[in-house]
N, C-alpha and C positions, 0 to 999 in steps of 0.2 A: 324229803321234809324241811330239809334245810333251806332249799330253795323257796319253799312255800312261806317258810318264817320270814324270811328277807323280803319277799314281796308284801307281807301283810304288814311287817314292820314300816314299809316304805308309804303304804297306803294310809297307815294310822297316823303319820307324820303330817299329811294333808289334812286329814281330820280335825288336827289339833287347832283350836281357834287362833293361836297365834301365826300359824301358817298361812290362814286364811285371809290375813289383814295385808293390805297393799304396801309393798316395802317403800319407805322413804328415807331420804337423808337431808341433810342441811348442808346447801352448798358452801356456805360461809364456814364450814369447819375445813376444807379442802383446798379453798382458793387463798392464793397468795396474799399475805398481808402488807400493806404499804410500809409499815414499820417493823423494826427489830430493836431488841435491846438487850443487852447480856453484860457478862464480864465476870470478874472473880475477885474474892477477897482472899488475902495471903497473911500467914504468920510465918515468920522464919527465925528461930532463934540459932545463933552459932556459938562455937566455943574454938579458939584459936591457940595454939601453943606457940608461943613467940621465940623466933631465933635471934638471941640478945646478942650474939657474936655477928651478926650479919650487917652488910652496909646499909641496907634499905631500913633495917630495925634502927640504927644510930642516925638515919635521916629523918625518920618518922617520930621518934623518941627522945631524941637527944638532950632535950629540956622536960622530960616527963619521967616518972617512975611508975610504969606498969606492972612491973614484975614480968614474971615468964609465961602468964597467960591473960587473956581477956575474953570477954563475953559482949557478944551485940544481939540486939533484938531488932527486928524489921518487920513493919507491917506495911502491906501493899494493897490499893484498892485500885484495879483498873476496869474501866467501863467503857462499853462502845455502844452506840445505837446508830441506826440509819432510818431514814424516812424516803419514800419515793413516790414521786407523783409524775405521770406521764414519763417524759424521756430526761427527768431531772431527778437525781438522786443526792442526798445529803448523808455524809458519813463523818462520825467523830469518834475519835479513842483518847480517853484521858488516863493520865498515870498519877495516882498520889502516893508517896512515900513518907514513911515517918520511921525514924531510925534513932535507937539508943546505942551509942557508942561510948568509948573511952572519954570523949570529948563532951558527951551529954546529948539532949534531944535534939533532933534537927528535922524538919519536915520541907518537903517539895511537891509542888503539883504541877505537872506538865500536860500539854495537849499534844499526845504522840502524833496524832493524825486527826485533820479536820479539813475535808475539802468538800466540793460540789463538783457532781459528775453530769455531763450533758450528753445523750445519746441519740443524736437525731436519726441513727439508721442502725441496723444490726453490725455494719462493718465499723462504724465510727463512734469513738468516745472521746469527749475532753473533758479533763479533770484540772481544777485550779483550787489550790490551799496546800496544807501541810501534808506531806505524803512520804510513805517510805516505798521507794520503789522496787528494793529487793532484786535487784540485778545480780545475775552470777549463778553458777550450779553447783559451787562449792557447799560442803557443810560446815566445816568449821572456819575458812577464811573465803573471801570473795576479793580476789585483786582486782576484778573490772568493776565492782561496785563504786564507780567514780563519785555518786551522787546518795550514799548512803552512809551512816555511821558505822564504823568497824564492828564486827561482831567480837564478843568475848569467846575464844575456842573452849573455854571451859564451861561454858553455858550457851551454846550457839543458837538456842532456840526462843530465847527471850526476846520479847518485842523491843524495837528501837525507835526511838525518836525520829520521825522524819524531818526533811526540809521544805521551806516554801517554795512550790514549783507550779508551772503549768505546762501542762503536757497533754498529749493526745495518742490514741491508740487507732490504727487504721488495719484492718484486718481483711485478707483476701485469700478465698482457698480456690484450690485448683484440683483438677481430676488428672494428675500426672504424677512424675516423680517428685516434683515440688508441690507438696499438699497443701502448705500454708505460707503465707508471706505477710509480714505487718510490719509498720514502721511507726517509731515512737520518739517524735521528737520532743525537748524538753528545754524550756526557758528558766534559768535558774539565776534569779538576782541575788545580789550580795551587798546590802546597804545598811547603813546603821537601824538596829533592831530587826533587820530580815536578813537570817542567815549570817549574820555578822561573826560567828564563830567558826563559820567554813575557810574563809581566806580574806584577802584584800578587799575592804569594802568600796562601794561607790563603782561597780562592775556589774555588767550583764554577762552571763555566761550562757552557752548553749550547748546542748549534749543531745544525742540521739542514738537509737538502739533500732537495728535492723534484724528481725527474725526470720529465720527459716525453718520450717520441719521438710527436711529432705529425706525422702524413705522413711526411715523411722529415727532419725538422728535431728534433736533441737540444735540449732546453731544460731548464735547472736553475734553480731558486728556492732561495736559500741566505740563511739567516741566521744570526748568533751572537750569544748576549747572557750576561750574568752580572753579580756583583757585582764581579769583577776587571776587566771591560772594558765600554766603553759599547757600545750596539747597533751591529751592523754587518750590512748587507742589502746583497744581490745578484743579479744574474740574468746568465745566460750563453747562449749560443746557438751552434749549429754546423750548417750545412746545405749540401748540395751543390746549385749552381746547374746544374751539368752534371755528367758522369760524372768529369772531370778538373779541376773549379772548385769549391773549398770556401771558403765565408766563414764566418767565426766573428767573436764580440764577448763583450765581458763589461762589467758596470757594477756598482760598489759604492760604497754610502752608509754612510760611518762617521762617528758621532757622538762628539762631544768629543774628537776627536783631538788628542793632547798634543804640540805641536811646540816643538823647542828650536832656537835660533839664536844666533849669536854677532855682535856688532857689530865695528866696525874697531878698537876700542880694547880689545876682549877680554872685555868683558860678556856674559855668558850669560843670555837671557831664554827664558820659556817661555809658550806662549799655549794655549789651548784652542779648537778651532773645528772644525765640520762641515766634511766633505770629500767631494769624489766622485771617484773614480778610474774610468777606462774605457779600454777596449782595442778597436780594430776591425782585423780583421786577413782577409787571403785567403790561400789555398794553391792554387798552380795547377802541374799537370803537364802538359807538352806531348808530343806524339806521338814525340820525339826523346828522351825520358825526361830532360828538363830541369824541374827543380822551384824554382819561385819562390815565397818565402814573404815576405809584407809585411805588418807591423802599424805600427799607430799607438797611442801609450801617453800617456794624459794621467794625470799623476802629480798628483792634487789636494794632496797634503802637500808638495810640491816648493818650494824656495825661488825667489825672482824673481833675475834675473841680478845686482842691486845689493846682494842679501843674500848671494849666493856671493862677490861681491866682496869685501864686508867681512870674510869669514871669512878670505879668501887674505890680505888686507890684513893682519889681526891676527896671521897667521903669520909674515908677512914682518917685521913689527915685533917680533915675539917673537925672531925669528932675530937681527935687527939687537942687540936688547937683549942676548942671549946672547953676541955676539961682543963686544959693548962691555964688559960687567961680568960675564959669566959668570951672570946671571939667567936661568933658564929657566921661570920661574912662568908667563908668558903663552903659551909653548910648551906646557906641560903642561896648561893649560886648553882650549887648540885640541885637543890630543890627545884628550882626553875626550870631545869632541865630534865629532872627526874621522870617525866612522863614518856619521854622519848626511849628511855631505857628499861621501862617498867613492863611492858608486853611485846613478847616476841622481838627482842631488840636485835637479835643475830640473823644471820642468812638463811639457814636450812632447817626446817622442821618437818617431824612427822605426826602424824595424828593416828592413833588407831582407837577404835570403839567396838565393843562386842556386847550386845543385848541378848537375853534369851527371854521369849514370851512364855509364860505360865510354864515354868519347869515343873516337874512332877506332879502335872496337873493341878497346881495350885492356881486358881481362876484369879485373873484381875492383877497376878503378881509378875512383875519384869524387872529382874536384876540386870545389872549392866556394870562393865568397867571402861574407863576412859584412861589412855595415856598419851601424853604430848612428850616428845623427845626433841631436845635441842641436839641437833646432829653435829654441831661445831665444837660443843665443850661437854657433850655427852651427859648433861644434867637432864633431870625428867621431873614430870609430875604424874601421880597415879591417882585416880578418883573412882573408888567402887561406889555403887549406888544403888537402893531398893527402891522401887515405885511400887505403890500398891494403890488401885482405884475400885476397889470392890464395893464402896458405898457410894449410893447415887450422888451425884455431883460433888463427890469429895475426892481428891488425891492427896495422898501423903508419899514424900521423898525424903530418904535418910541416906545422905551423902557423905563421905569422908574425902578429905583432900591431903595427899602425901606429897611432899616434893624432897628431892634429894640432888645432892650434886657437890663437888668440891669447891675449895675456896676459889673465889674470883669467877665462878660461873653464873649463869642466870638464875637456875634454881636453888643452887647452892647459897645465893646471897638474898633470897627472898625474906620478906619480913617476918615470916611465919613459916614454921616447916611442917605444920599439921593442923587440920581444922575438921570440925563435925558440924553438920548443918542438918537441920530438919526443917523441910518446907511441907506446910498443911496448906492446901488451896481448896476453896470453895467456889464451884462455877455456879452463877445463876443465869 
């Protein structure tokens, strides 16, 4: 009887008028469109608790009275679009920021990427315009990214503004141990109003990357040279030890790196030296969807703890002089070189991040925590965050930042010792 019932139900489906009609579909719904548009709008309020005894606070607020805390409000609109016709493709990504800080409102709009691609064959592509190359295998740092702006290790997934380049990609596949080979030459001009924040102007630089997929390991050989900069040479790799366990690394050798530093009296010195930067890291995904990322970064251009202490001492002395007689000359000298001492100024760093996808079966929820340790002075930052994306096209992130360290250490002398940030991002 059960079999008969199933057969009768099957026959009745074909007798229903809707099933007797010829099935049709619109090809335009599935064919690839020649254009694409998208992006996101973001609102991000932040609260900072200031460390009024720190050297960087004294540099930033010596002539202001902001108290023990301050608020900031940021609005961002990032849009991208592309159009493809035949073998030509146009791509543009713009970024607009409007910020309210203690100094008032400011805004900036930049073209992060804007280039044209020509693909005369499946193995060759030529790009010209502003582009972010994204070289390197590291998550928080990329020592071999010679033609990219440095990442912020505290938020390494943010999009960065590219440089104006002319580049090509030639790819060849093989049926052997060497599975894929590609070559990427890059022309990198540095002239007035063209990449003029990169280095010496009126020079044309050349870089190249050769990529190998050898067995199951990605390997890049990279170099950059030109009249505007001394030679830079690098290698990186990435490979899976097991399905859920990946290891990666980078090594860079830079000739005649120009290092600026300040002694405790406020005198600024420069010296050239060859340096070596390298990184070694792992990424591990457990069966419970917990992701671990660990990286060790060696900054060959970094200062010693004594050199960092000299900078902080000069800032303190400059602040005392300003309070005494209003003379801010020493503070201004320190401000001119402050950027060198602000992000990863010492030599050895450890990055650790753990994230858990949908704990306790809470859908679309990912908590994580990131820790960056300065191994030379034992100071560190700790950043827990909560990410929720359960509403269509909407992502909300609540992130805190805590820094700790003794006097005259990197994180102990930060401008703020705690921050709380909410980021609401809508994708379209």
